[in-house]
N, C-alpha and C positions, 0 to 999 in steps of 0.2 A: 446550481444550488449548493450553498456552502454545507459541507459535512465535516464533522469532527470525528475521526476514526481512531480507535484505540488499538495500538499494537499490544499483544499479550506476551511479547518476547521476554519482558522483564518481570512477569508476574510470578507469584508463588505457585509452582507446579504442584505442590502437595495440597493446594486448595483452589485448583483452577476453576471449578464450578462456582465457588464463592466469589472469586475475582471477577468472573463474567457477570454474575448477578450484580455485584457492586458497580461495574461499568455501566450496565443497563440502567441502574438506578441513578447513576451520575448524569445520565442524559447523552451518552455518546450516540452517534448515528449508525455506527457499524463497528465490526471487530476485524482486525487484520491478523492473520496467522503467518508469521515469518517462518517460512519453510527453508531450512538450510541442510545441506548434504555433506558437509565436511570436505568438499572438493572445490566447488565454485567459490564458496566462502569457508572459513575455517571451522565454524561451529556446526553442530548437529542438533536439529530441533524436531518439530512436530511432524509425525507421520499422519497419513489420512485417517488412520484409525482413531487417533486422539481427537481430531476435529469431529469425526462422526460421533464419538462418545459424548461430545459437548454440544452437539447440534440442538438438542431439545432443552438445553439449560436456559437459554434466553431467546427471545423473539427479536433478534437483530440480524441484519445482513452480515454474512461472513465473506471475507475475501482472502484468498490464499496468494501470498507473495512468494513465488517459487524462485528462491536463490539457489538453484540447483543446475547441474549439468543434465542434458537430455530431458528437458521439460516435457516433451511430447510423450515420454514414457509414463509420466505420473499425472499430467494435468487433469485428465478425466476422472482419476481417482478422487481428486479433491472436489470436483463437481458432485460426484456421487456421495461424497461425505457431507455435502450440504453447503458448500461455498457457491454463492451466486456468481462471484467474479473470480477468475484465475488470472494472475499476472505472471508473465514470463519475462525474463531478461533478454534483451536483444542480443547481448553478448553470448548467450548460451545456445542459440539456434542458428543453423545454417540456412533456414528458410522461414523467416518470420511470418510471412503470409500464410504458410502452411500451418504453423503453430497456432496462430490466431484463429485461422479458419477451423481447425479441429475443435477449439473451445466453443466457438459460435455454433458450429454444426451440432454440438451436443446440448445446446440450449443455454450455454453460459455467456456471461459478459467477458470479453477478451481484453485483458490489459497488457501493456508492455512497459517495462521499466528500463531506464537508461542510467548507467553509472555516471558519476560526475565527469569522467574523462571520455565518455562516449558521445559522439556528435549526433545531431538530428538526422544526418545522412543515413544512419542505421535504420531509419524508418522507411526508406525508399521502397516502393512497391507494396507497402502494406498500410498506407495511410487510411484507406477507406475501411479497413477491417478493425481499426482501433476503437474500442469502446471506452477505454480509460488509458491515459498516458501518465506514467509515474516518472517524475524527475527526482532522482535521488539527490538529497542535499547532505548526505554523508556517504562514505564508502560503505557498501553493504557488508554485513557479517557480525556486527556488534551493536548492542544498544548503548545508549548513554553518550554518544559522540556529540561533538559540537556542530551546530548548523553552519553550512558553507554558504555564506551570503553571496558569494561570487556566482552561484547558480541562478540568480534572479534574472540576468539577461537571457539565459538559456530558457527559462520558463516563459519569458515574454516572446522569444522567438518561436518556441514550440506552439504557443497559442496562435501566433500568426500563421504558422505552417498549417495547423489544423483548420483554421478559419478559411485560408486560401483554398483548401481542398473541400470546403463545404462540410467539414466534420465538426460537429458540436460537442464531441466527447470532452468530458472534464479533464483538467490536469490536476494530478495529485502530487503533493510533495511529501517526501518521506525522509526524515532524519533530523533530529535535533530541534524539532518544532516545540516552542514554548510561547507563553503569552508575550514575552518581550520581543520576539522576532517574527511572529506570525504575520504581521501586517506587511512585511516585505514581499514574501511570495504571493500574498493575496493581491497586492498592487501590481505585481508582475503578470498576474493572470491565473493563478491557481485557485481552485475552488474546494478541493478535498485536502485535508490536512491530517497526516498520520502523526500521532503523538504516543510515545511509549513511556519513557521515564518522566516526561513532562506531566503525565497524568498519574501514573502508578506510584511515582516517588514524590509527589507534591506533599509538602509538609502539612498542608491543611486538608488533605484527602482528595479523593477523585472528583467529588462533586464540585469542590471549590476550583479544582484545576480546569474542569470543563467550562465552568462559568467564567473563569478568567480568560480562557481562549476565545470564547464567544464574545466577551466584552471587548477584547482587543480588536475584533473584526467589525464591531458595531460602528 
């Protein structure tokens, strides 16, 4: 099922509640919290307490994208804060199956993200535990980057890998998604589309941005 998911990384933090309400009114399907630790990626962002404080603001699914070292230390905190899905990077764990299993055992949906330079072989031994596979279409750490179209064959190969394993988990693409390029990853097999600046910085507002993204997929 197609989902348009808003990243709040580029939102105004002094009015985060209002930004979330605006996104809900604009018709996004979910909200992604880009969690950065200043180590795995340069920036430092949302702790679990911020997510928890915003949990009751809107009735939308929340997902936490943990761009952090040692994700096992923090993943359950984000579930407790109200995120239904927690995404860990394959590059940050020495036992991906264990990391995903922890999230699933706690009642969450377990996602795994792959940087542009990380091959699908990083998923070995954990395919059956993946509830969501995120193919990064930018380098993680900063909003507003340009979409890397060269990731589309990787998206297609990832869909084939999951299908061959009997896993119907959706593929999510994250990075630089806008109306003019969303059709490429969709054709390659993606179903979930993260958009940050494409929604938050749209000149005609969030509602127009979401409508354009959906129209481009129609």
